[in-house]
Wavefront OBJ file of the C-alpha trace (Angstrom):
o trace
v 109.169 130.429 41.953
v 106.722 132.337 39.690
v 106.374 136.067 40.396
v 102.705 135.687 41.362
v 103.601 133.392 44.258
v 105.579 134.342 47.290
v 107.599 132.139 49.590
v 105.419 133.311 52.485
v 102.188 132.137 50.797
v 103.572 128.994 49.169
v 102.182 125.731 50.536
v 99.392 127.349 52.544
v 96.664 126.105 50.146
v 95.328 129.654 49.677
v 94.197 128.945 46.097
v 92.509 125.700 47.156
v 90.736 127.397 50.060
v 89.499 130.188 47.789
v 88.132 127.809 45.148
v 86.454 125.677 47.860
v 84.767 128.783 49.289
v 83.569 129.966 45.863
v 82.230 126.480 45.028
v 80.394 126.343 48.357
v 78.730 129.689 47.630
v 77.807 128.599 44.097
v 76.196 125.394 45.421
v 74.366 127.370 48.133
v 72.845 129.553 45.417
v 71.443 126.396 43.807
v 73.735 126.172 40.798
v 74.860 122.750 39.572
v 77.748 123.885 37.357
v 80.576 126.383 37.349
v 82.518 127.454 34.257
v 85.774 129.403 34.186
v 88.655 130.283 31.903
v 91.995 128.962 33.112
v 95.391 130.183 32.051
v 97.682 127.452 30.775
v 99.761 127.683 33.951
v 96.696 127.127 36.179
v 95.362 124.178 34.144
v 96.896 121.534 36.423
v 95.453 123.266 39.513
v 91.882 123.317 38.195
v 92.131 119.773 36.853
v 93.174 118.619 40.332
v 90.008 120.271 41.675
v 87.754 118.273 39.339
v 87.350 120.738 36.476
v 87.222 119.373 32.938
v 88.255 121.077 29.701
v 85.277 122.229 27.639
v 86.955 124.520 25.132
v 89.744 126.882 24.163
v 89.712 130.647 24.191
v 92.028 133.560 23.516
v 91.624 136.645 25.683
v 92.742 139.536 23.500
v 93.776 142.646 25.387
v 95.074 144.806 22.582
v 98.771 144.084 22.239
v 98.571 141.027 24.504
v 96.797 137.758 23.706
v 96.376 135.221 26.495
v 95.515 131.642 25.512
v 93.097 130.087 27.982
v 91.222 126.839 28.514
v 87.500 126.963 29.290
v 86.767 124.504 32.097
v 83.620 123.336 33.888
v 82.762 121.464 37.049
v 79.396 119.889 37.804
v 78.081 119.469 41.345
l 1 2 3 4 5 6 7 8 9 10 11 12 13 14 15 16 17 18 19 20 21 22 23 24 25 26 27 28 29 30 31 32 33 34 35 36 37 38 39 40 41 42 43 44 45 46 47 48 49 50 51 52 53 54 55 56 57 58 59 60 61 62 63 64 65 66 67 68 69 70 71 72 73 74 75
């Protein structure tokens, strides 16, 4: 199991519940689109939530470069 997940939290849909809450707030504010940068490991998660790839990006943090996928979802 990846270090960022724990056995205690696994399978509780915490990530899904958080994204659903954020999307609800975004819709309530009147927005019709949300855009985010996904890590490669989270790509499958966001795709399963209806996000589509709109670009590629590298987050450069000095000695560390993190390849990401820009994704969007329309409401």
